[in-house]
Chimera marker file (.cmm) of the C-alpha trace (Angstrom):
<marker_set name="trace">
<marker id="1" x="0.000" y="0.000" z="0.000" r="1" g="1" b="0" radius="0.5"/>
<marker id="2" x="1.247" y="3.455" z="-0.872" r="1" g="1" b="0" radius="0.5"/>
<marker id="3" x="2.498" y="5.434" z="2.112" r="1" g="1" b="0" radius="0.5"/>
<marker id="4" x="2.901" y="9.150" z="2.689" r="1" g="1" b="0" radius="0.5"/>
<marker id="5" x="5.959" y="10.446" z="4.496" r="1" g="1" b="0" radius="0.5"/>
<marker id="6" x="6.169" y="13.952" z="5.914" r="1" g="1" b="0" radius="0.5"/>
<marker id="7" x="9.452" y="15.767" z="6.484" r="1" g="1" b="0" radius="0.5"/>
<marker id="8" x="10.652" y="19.225" z="7.411" r="1" g="1" b="0" radius="0.5"/>
<marker id="9" x="9.210" y="19.495" z="10.892" r="1" g="1" b="0" radius="0.5"/>
<marker id="10" x="11.072" y="20.656" z="13.964" r="1" g="1" b="0" radius="0.5"/>
<marker id="11" x="11.365" y="23.418" z="16.517" r="1" g="1" b="0" radius="0.5"/>
<marker id="12" x="12.021" y="27.105" z="15.996" r="1" g="1" b="0" radius="0.5"/>
<marker id="13" x="11.248" y="30.636" z="17.004" r="1" g="1" b="0" radius="0.5"/>
<marker id="14" x="8.379" y="32.938" z="16.153" r="1" g="1" b="0" radius="0.5"/>
<marker id="15" x="9.001" y="34.554" z="12.802" r="1" g="1" b="0" radius="0.5"/>
<marker id="16" x="10.871" y="31.580" z="11.388" r="1" g="1" b="0" radius="0.5"/>
<marker id="17" x="10.046" y="29.872" z="8.124" r="1" g="1" b="0" radius="0.5"/>
<marker id="18" x="9.746" y="26.148" z="7.577" r="1" g="1" b="0" radius="0.5"/>
<marker id="19" x="8.869" y="23.974" z="4.608" r="1" g="1" b="0" radius="0.5"/>
<marker id="20" x="7.023" y="20.714" z="5.069" r="1" g="1" b="0" radius="0.5"/>
<marker id="21" x="7.101" y="18.014" z="2.424" r="1" g="1" b="0" radius="0.5"/>
<marker id="22" x="4.829" y="15.047" z="1.916" r="1" g="1" b="0" radius="0.5"/>
<marker id="23" x="6.078" y="12.357" z="-0.427" r="1" g="1" b="0" radius="0.5"/>
<marker id="24" x="4.115" y="9.363" z="-1.647" r="1" g="1" b="0" radius="0.5"/>
<marker id="25" x="5.962" y="6.051" z="-1.964" r="1" g="1" b="0" radius="0.5"/>
<marker id="26" x="4.186" y="5.362" z="-5.232" r="1" g="1" b="0" radius="0.5"/>
<marker id="27" x="1.372" y="6.548" z="-7.468" r="1" g="1" b="0" radius="0.5"/>
<marker id="28" x="-1.984" y="7.177" z="-5.846" r="1" g="1" b="0" radius="0.5"/>
<marker id="29" x="-5.051" y="6.936" z="-8.011" r="1" g="1" b="0" radius="0.5"/>
<marker id="30" x="-8.358" y="8.749" z="-7.903" r="1" g="1" b="0" radius="0.5"/>
<marker id="31" x="-7.072" y="11.746" z="-5.962" r="1" g="1" b="0" radius="0.5"/>
<marker id="32" x="-9.726" y="14.389" z="-5.452" r="1" g="1" b="0" radius="0.5"/>
<marker id="33" x="-7.684" y="16.721" z="-3.275" r="1" g="1" b="0" radius="0.5"/>
<marker id="34" x="-4.401" y="16.916" z="-1.426" r="1" g="1" b="0" radius="0.5"/>
<marker id="35" x="-4.563" y="18.558" z="1.970" r="1" g="1" b="0" radius="0.5"/>
<marker id="36" x="-2.528" y="19.584" z="4.972" r="1" g="1" b="0" radius="0.5"/>
<marker id="37" x="-4.149" y="19.253" z="8.387" r="1" g="1" b="0" radius="0.5"/>
<marker id="38" x="-2.866" y="20.015" z="11.849" r="1" g="1" b="0" radius="0.5"/>
<marker id="39" x="-3.652" y="18.980" z="15.398" r="1" g="1" b="0" radius="0.5"/>
<marker id="40" x="-2.694" y="21.634" z="17.966" r="1" g="1" b="0" radius="0.5"/>
<marker id="41" x="-2.130" y="20.367" z="21.507" r="1" g="1" b="0" radius="0.5"/>
<marker id="42" x="-5.466" y="19.599" z="23.137" r="1" g="1" b="0" radius="0.5"/>
<marker id="43" x="-7.458" y="20.679" z="20.099" r="1" g="1" b="0" radius="0.5"/>
<marker id="44" x="-9.218" y="18.975" z="17.239" r="1" g="1" b="0" radius="0.5"/>
<marker id="45" x="-7.738" y="18.387" z="13.830" r="1" g="1" b="0" radius="0.5"/>
<marker id="46" x="-8.212" y="21.284" z="11.437" r="1" g="1" b="0" radius="0.5"/>
<marker id="47" x="-7.730" y="21.715" z="7.717" r="1" g="1" b="0" radius="0.5"/>
<marker id="48" x="-4.878" y="24.141" z="7.135" r="1" g="1" b="0" radius="0.5"/>
<marker id="49" x="-4.636" y="24.212" z="3.352" r="1" g="1" b="0" radius="0.5"/>
<marker id="50" x="-5.793" y="22.124" z="0.426" r="1" g="1" b="0" radius="0.5"/>
<marker id="51" x="-5.512" y="21.765" z="-3.319" r="1" g="1" b="0" radius="0.5"/>
<marker id="52" x="-8.626" y="20.313" z="-4.939" r="1" g="1" b="0" radius="0.5"/>
<marker id="53" x="-8.380" y="18.888" z="-8.454" r="1" g="1" b="0" radius="0.5"/>
<marker id="54" x="-11.114" y="21.245" z="-9.514" r="1" g="1" b="0" radius="0.5"/>
<marker id="55" x="-11.512" y="24.422" z="-7.606" r="1" g="1" b="0" radius="0.5"/>
<marker id="56" x="-9.753" y="27.064" z="-5.661" r="1" g="1" b="0" radius="0.5"/>
<marker id="57" x="-6.889" y="26.416" z="-3.292" r="1" g="1" b="0" radius="0.5"/>
<marker id="58" x="-8.081" y="26.646" z="0.282" r="1" g="1" b="0" radius="0.5"/>
<marker id="59" x="-6.365" y="28.246" z="3.261" r="1" g="1" b="0" radius="0.5"/>
<marker id="60" x="-7.620" y="28.509" z="6.809" r="1" g="1" b="0" radius="0.5"/>
<marker id="61" x="-8.038" y="32.124" z="7.859" r="1" g="1" b="0" radius="0.5"/>
<marker id="62" x="-5.366" y="31.692" z="10.501" r="1" g="1" b="0" radius="0.5"/>
<marker id="63" x="-2.658" y="30.961" z="7.903" r="1" g="1" b="0" radius="0.5"/>
<marker id="64" x="-3.703" y="33.093" z="4.923" r="1" g="1" b="0" radius="0.5"/>
<marker id="65" x="-0.856" y="35.232" z="3.679" r="1" g="1" b="0" radius="0.5"/>
<marker id="66" x="1.715" y="33.195" z="5.627" r="1" g="1" b="0" radius="0.5"/>
<marker id="67" x="1.414" y="29.626" z="4.330" r="1" g="1" b="0" radius="0.5"/>
<marker id="68" x="1.597" y="28.409" z="0.742" r="1" g="1" b="0" radius="0.5"/>
<marker id="69" x="0.570" y="24.933" z="-0.398" r="1" g="1" b="0" radius="0.5"/>
<marker id="70" x="1.869" y="23.385" z="-3.602" r="1" g="1" b="0" radius="0.5"/>
<marker id="71" x="2.307" y="19.993" z="-5.215" r="1" g="1" b="0" radius="0.5"/>
<marker id="72" x="4.049" y="18.498" z="-8.217" r="1" g="1" b="0" radius="0.5"/>
<marker id="73" x="2.235" y="17.735" z="-11.454" r="1" g="1" b="0" radius="0.5"/>
<marker id="74" x="2.430" y="13.993" z="-10.833" r="1" g="1" b="0" radius="0.5"/>
<marker id="75" x="0.623" y="14.450" z="-7.502" r="1" g="1" b="0" radius="0.5"/>
<marker id="76" x="3.246" y="12.454" z="-5.668" r="1" g="1" b="0" radius="0.5"/>
<marker id="77" x="4.753" y="15.235" z="-3.569" r="1" g="1" b="0" radius="0.5"/>
<marker id="78" x="3.097" y="18.078" z="-1.745" r="1" g="1" b="0" radius="0.5"/>
<marker id="79" x="4.599" y="20.995" z="0.140" r="1" g="1" b="0" radius="0.5"/>
<marker id="80" x="3.594" y="23.515" z="2.754" r="1" g="1" b="0" radius="0.5"/>
<marker id="81" x="5.746" y="26.626" z="2.930" r="1" g="1" b="0" radius="0.5"/>
<marker id="82" x="5.193" y="28.245" z="6.301" r="1" g="1" b="0" radius="0.5"/>
<marker id="83" x="6.431" y="31.786" z="6.847" r="1" g="1" b="0" radius="0.5"/>
<marker id="84" x="6.153" y="34.154" z="9.800" r="1" g="1" b="0" radius="0.5"/>
<marker id="85" x="5.472" y="31.240" z="12.121" r="1" g="1" b="0" radius="0.5"/>
<marker id="86" x="3.639" y="31.938" z="15.353" r="1" g="1" b="0" radius="0.5"/>
<marker id="87" x="3.474" y="29.959" z="18.606" r="1" g="1" b="0" radius="0.5"/>
<marker id="88" x="-0.145" y="29.138" z="17.775" r="1" g="1" b="0" radius="0.5"/>
<marker id="89" x="1.100" y="27.260" z="14.710" r="1" g="1" b="0" radius="0.5"/>
<marker id="90" x="2.544" y="24.642" z="17.057" r="1" g="1" b="0" radius="0.5"/>
<marker id="91" x="0.890" y="21.360" z="16.118" r="1" g="1" b="0" radius="0.5"/>
<marker id="92" x="1.251" y="17.920" z="14.621" r="1" g="1" b="0" radius="0.5"/>
<marker id="93" x="0.960" y="18.430" z="10.868" r="1" g="1" b="0" radius="0.5"/>
<marker id="94" x="-0.495" y="15.676" z="8.700" r="1" g="1" b="0" radius="0.5"/>
<marker id="95" x="-0.748" y="15.385" z="4.957" r="1" g="1" b="0" radius="0.5"/>
<marker id="96" x="-3.550" y="13.592" z="3.197" r="1" g="1" b="0" radius="0.5"/>
<marker id="97" x="-4.144" y="12.552" z="-0.376" r="1" g="1" b="0" radius="0.5"/>
<marker id="98" x="-7.890" y="12.148" z="-0.494" r="1" g="1" b="0" radius="0.5"/>
<marker id="99" x="-10.171" y="10.420" z="-2.949" r="1" g="1" b="0" radius="0.5"/>
<marker id="100" x="-13.898" y="10.287" z="-3.652" r="1" g="1" b="0" radius="0.5"/>
<marker id="101" x="-14.415" y="8.134" z="-0.558" r="1" g="1" b="0" radius="0.5"/>
<marker id="102" x="-12.534" y="7.426" z="2.670" r="1" g="1" b="0" radius="0.5"/>
<marker id="103" x="-11.407" y="4.082" z="1.291" r="1" g="1" b="0" radius="0.5"/>
<marker id="104" x="-9.262" y="5.981" z="-1.192" r="1" g="1" b="0" radius="0.5"/>
<marker id="105" x="-7.693" y="8.306" z="1.394" r="1" g="1" b="0" radius="0.5"/>
<marker id="106" x="-4.026" y="8.075" z="2.281" r="1" g="1" b="0" radius="0.5"/>
<marker id="107" x="-2.651" y="9.785" z="5.379" r="1" g="1" b="0" radius="0.5"/>
<marker id="108" x="0.836" y="10.499" z="6.581" r="1" g="1" b="0" radius="0.5"/>
<marker id="109" x="1.844" y="9.699" z="10.145" r="1" g="1" b="0" radius="0.5"/>
<marker id="110" x="2.276" y="13.339" z="11.044" r="1" g="1" b="0" radius="0.5"/>
<marker id="111" x="5.203" y="15.553" z="11.861" r="1" g="1" b="0" radius="0.5"/>
<marker id="112" x="5.626" y="17.921" z="14.780" r="1" g="1" b="0" radius="0.5"/>
<marker id="113" x="6.160" y="21.638" z="14.338" r="1" g="1" b="0" radius="0.5"/>
<marker id="114" x="6.891" y="23.623" z="17.480" r="1" g="1" b="0" radius="0.5"/>
<marker id="115" x="7.192" y="27.403" z="17.529" r="1" g="1" b="0" radius="0.5"/>
<marker id="116" x="8.441" y="29.243" z="20.596" r="1" g="1" b="0" radius="0.5"/>
<marker id="117" x="7.810" y="32.891" z="21.352" r="1" g="1" b="0" radius="0.5"/>
<link id1="1" id2="2" r="1" g="1" b="0" radius="0.2"/>
<link id1="2" id2="3" r="1" g="1" b="0" radius="0.2"/>
<link id1="3" id2="4" r="1" g="1" b="0" radius="0.2"/>
<link id1="4" id2="5" r="1" g="1" b="0" radius="0.2"/>
<link id1="5" id2="6" r="1" g="1" b="0" radius="0.2"/>
<link id1="6" id2="7" r="1" g="1" b="0" radius="0.2"/>
<link id1="7" id2="8" r="1" g="1" b="0" radius="0.2"/>
<link id1="8" id2="9" r="1" g="1" b="0" radius="0.2"/>
<link id1="9" id2="10" r="1" g="1" b="0" radius="0.2"/>
<link id1="10" id2="11" r="1" g="1" b="0" radius="0.2"/>
<link id1="11" id2="12" r="1" g="1" b="0" radius="0.2"/>
<link id1="12" id2="13" r="1" g="1" b="0" radius="0.2"/>
<link id1="13" id2="14" r="1" g="1" b="0" radius="0.2"/>
<link id1="14" id2="15" r="1" g="1" b="0" radius="0.2"/>
<link id1="15" id2="16" r="1" g="1" b="0" radius="0.2"/>
<link id1="16" id2="17" r="1" g="1" b="0" radius="0.2"/>
<link id1="17" id2="18" r="1" g="1" b="0" radius="0.2"/>
<link id1="18" id2="19" r="1" g="1" b="0" radius="0.2"/>
<link id1="19" id2="20" r="1" g="1" b="0" radius="0.2"/>
<link id1="20" id2="21" r="1" g="1" b="0" radius="0.2"/>
<link id1="21" id2="22" r="1" g="1" b="0" radius="0.2"/>
<link id1="22" id2="23" r="1" g="1" b="0" radius="0.2"/>
<link id1="23" id2="24" r="1" g="1" b="0" radius="0.2"/>
<link id1="24" id2="25" r="1" g="1" b="0" radius="0.2"/>
<link id1="25" id2="26" r="1" g="1" b="0" radius="0.2"/>
<link id1="26" id2="27" r="1" g="1" b="0" radius="0.2"/>
<link id1="27" id2="28" r="1" g="1" b="0" radius="0.2"/>
<link id1="28" id2="29" r="1" g="1" b="0" radius="0.2"/>
<link id1="29" id2="30" r="1" g="1" b="0" radius="0.2"/>
<link id1="30" id2="31" r="1" g="1" b="0" radius="0.2"/>
<link id1="31" id2="32" r="1" g="1" b="0" radius="0.2"/>
<link id1="32" id2="33" r="1" g="1" b="0" radius="0.2"/>
<link id1="33" id2="34" r="1" g="1" b="0" radius="0.2"/>
<link id1="34" id2="35" r="1" g="1" b="0" radius="0.2"/>
<link id1="35" id2="36" r="1" g="1" b="0" radius="0.2"/>
<link id1="36" id2="37" r="1" g="1" b="0" radius="0.2"/>
<link id1="37" id2="38" r="1" g="1" b="0" radius="0.2"/>
<link id1="38" id2="39" r="1" g="1" b="0" radius="0.2"/>
<link id1="39" id2="40" r="1" g="1" b="0" radius="0.2"/>
<link id1="40" id2="41" r="1" g="1" b="0" radius="0.2"/>
<link id1="41" id2="42" r="1" g="1" b="0" radius="0.2"/>
<link id1="42" id2="43" r="1" g="1" b="0" radius="0.2"/>
<link id1="43" id2="44" r="1" g="1" b="0" radius="0.2"/>
<link id1="44" id2="45" r="1" g="1" b="0" radius="0.2"/>
<link id1="45" id2="46" r="1" g="1" b="0" radius="0.2"/>
<link id1="46" id2="47" r="1" g="1" b="0" radius="0.2"/>
<link id1="47" id2="48" r="1" g="1" b="0" radius="0.2"/>
<link id1="48" id2="49" r="1" g="1" b="0" radius="0.2"/>
<link id1="49" id2="50" r="1" g="1" b="0" radius="0.2"/>
<link id1="50" id2="51" r="1" g="1" b="0" radius="0.2"/>
<link id1="51" id2="52" r="1" g="1" b="0" radius="0.2"/>
<link id1="52" id2="53" r="1" g="1" b="0" radius="0.2"/>
<link id1="53" id2="54" r="1" g="1" b="0" radius="0.2"/>
<link id1="54" id2="55" r="1" g="1" b="0" radius="0.2"/>
<link id1="55" id2="56" r="1" g="1" b="0" radius="0.2"/>
<link id1="56" id2="57" r="1" g="1" b="0" radius="0.2"/>
<link id1="57" id2="58" r="1" g="1" b="0" radius="0.2"/>
<link id1="58" id2="59" r="1" g="1" b="0" radius="0.2"/>
<link id1="59" id2="60" r="1" g="1" b="0" radius="0.2"/>
<link id1="60" id2="61" r="1" g="1" b="0" radius="0.2"/>
<link id1="61" id2="62" r="1" g="1" b="0" radius="0.2"/>
<link id1="62" id2="63" r="1" g="1" b="0" radius="0.2"/>
<link id1="63" id2="64" r="1" g="1" b="0" radius="0.2"/>
<link id1="64" id2="65" r="1" g="1" b="0" radius="0.2"/>
<link id1="65" id2="66" r="1" g="1" b="0" radius="0.2"/>
<link id1="66" id2="67" r="1" g="1" b="0" radius="0.2"/>
<link id1="67" id2="68" r="1" g="1" b="0" radius="0.2"/>
<link id1="68" id2="69" r="1" g="1" b="0" radius="0.2"/>
<link id1="69" id2="70" r="1" g="1" b="0" radius="0.2"/>
<link id1="70" id2="71" r="1" g="1" b="0" radius="0.2"/>
<link id1="71" id2="72" r="1" g="1" b="0" radius="0.2"/>
<link id1="72" id2="73" r="1" g="1" b="0" radius="0.2"/>
<link id1="73" id2="74" r="1" g="1" b="0" radius="0.2"/>
<link id1="74" id2="75" r="1" g="1" b="0" radius="0.2"/>
<link id1="75" id2="76" r="1" g="1" b="0" radius="0.2"/>
<link id1="76" id2="77" r="1" g="1" b="0" radius="0.2"/>
<link id1="77" id2="78" r="1" g="1" b="0" radius="0.2"/>
<link id1="78" id2="79" r="1" g="1" b="0" radius="0.2"/>
<link id1="79" id2="80" r="1" g="1" b="0" radius="0.2"/>
<link id1="80" id2="81" r="1" g="1" b="0" radius="0.2"/>
<link id1="81" id2="82" r="1" g="1" b="0" radius="0.2"/>
<link id1="82" id2="83" r="1" g="1" b="0" radius="0.2"/>
<link id1="83" id2="84" r="1" g="1" b="0" radius="0.2"/>
<link id1="84" id2="85" r="1" g="1" b="0" radius="0.2"/>
<link id1="85" id2="86" r="1" g="1" b="0" radius="0.2"/>
<link id1="86" id2="87" r="1" g="1" b="0" radius="0.2"/>
<link id1="87" id2="88" r="1" g="1" b="0" radius="0.2"/>
<link id1="88" id2="89" r="1" g="1" b="0" radius="0.2"/>
<link id1="89" id2="90" r="1" g="1" b="0" radius="0.2"/>
<link id1="90" id2="91" r="1" g="1" b="0" radius="0.2"/>
<link id1="91" id2="92" r="1" g="1" b="0" radius="0.2"/>
<link id1="92" id2="93" r="1" g="1" b="0" radius="0.2"/>
<link id1="93" id2="94" r="1" g="1" b="0" radius="0.2"/>
<link id1="94" id2="95" r="1" g="1" b="0" radius="0.2"/>
<link id1="95" id2="96" r="1" g="1" b="0" radius="0.2"/>
<link id1="96" id2="97" r="1" g="1" b="0" radius="0.2"/>
<link id1="97" id2="98" r="1" g="1" b="0" radius="0.2"/>
<link id1="98" id2="99" r="1" g="1" b="0" radius="0.2"/>
<link id1="99" id2="100" r="1" g="1" b="0" radius="0.2"/>
<link id1="100" id2="101" r="1" g="1" b="0" radius="0.2"/>
<link id1="101" id2="102" r="1" g="1" b="0" radius="0.2"/>
<link id1="102" id2="103" r="1" g="1" b="0" radius="0.2"/>
<link id1="103" id2="104" r="1" g="1" b="0" radius="0.2"/>
<link id1="104" id2="105" r="1" g="1" b="0" radius="0.2"/>
<link id1="105" id2="106" r="1" g="1" b="0" radius="0.2"/>
<link id1="106" id2="107" r="1" g="1" b="0" radius="0.2"/>
<link id1="107" id2="108" r="1" g="1" b="0" radius="0.2"/>
<link id1="108" id2="109" r="1" g="1" b="0" radius="0.2"/>
<link id1="109" id2="110" r="1" g="1" b="0" radius="0.2"/>
<link id1="110" id2="111" r="1" g="1" b="0" radius="0.2"/>
<link id1="111" id2="112" r="1" g="1" b="0" radius="0.2"/>
<link id1="112" id2="113" r="1" g="1" b="0" radius="0.2"/>
<link id1="113" id2="114" r="1" g="1" b="0" radius="0.2"/>
<link id1="114" id2="115" r="1" g="1" b="0" radius="0.2"/>
<link id1="115" id2="116" r="1" g="1" b="0" radius="0.2"/>
<link id1="116" id2="117" r="1" g="1" b="0" radius="0.2"/>
</marker_set>
């Protein structure tokens, strides 16, 4: 089964930049959207940014103007460029390649990003 592997996480200071990557171990079929989620400590998972196959790129209000999502044409690698990081961006970040149903979804294991003030 194809796996997703995130990289680029770590710890830093407010104002830093960091780039997360999400690489698929092989081709994934029937992708409807590729998304980045995050789970802040003690809070529920939230959608941070997403690229649908048809439609406008989505950003959560909290990251607009600071984060940029992108992916390669083959839809095997996705990125999240995070600039002007804030302590409230501290979370476990997860990537997901999602299909028309949950049975098609592929999730990464998650990677920690910690931002200190």
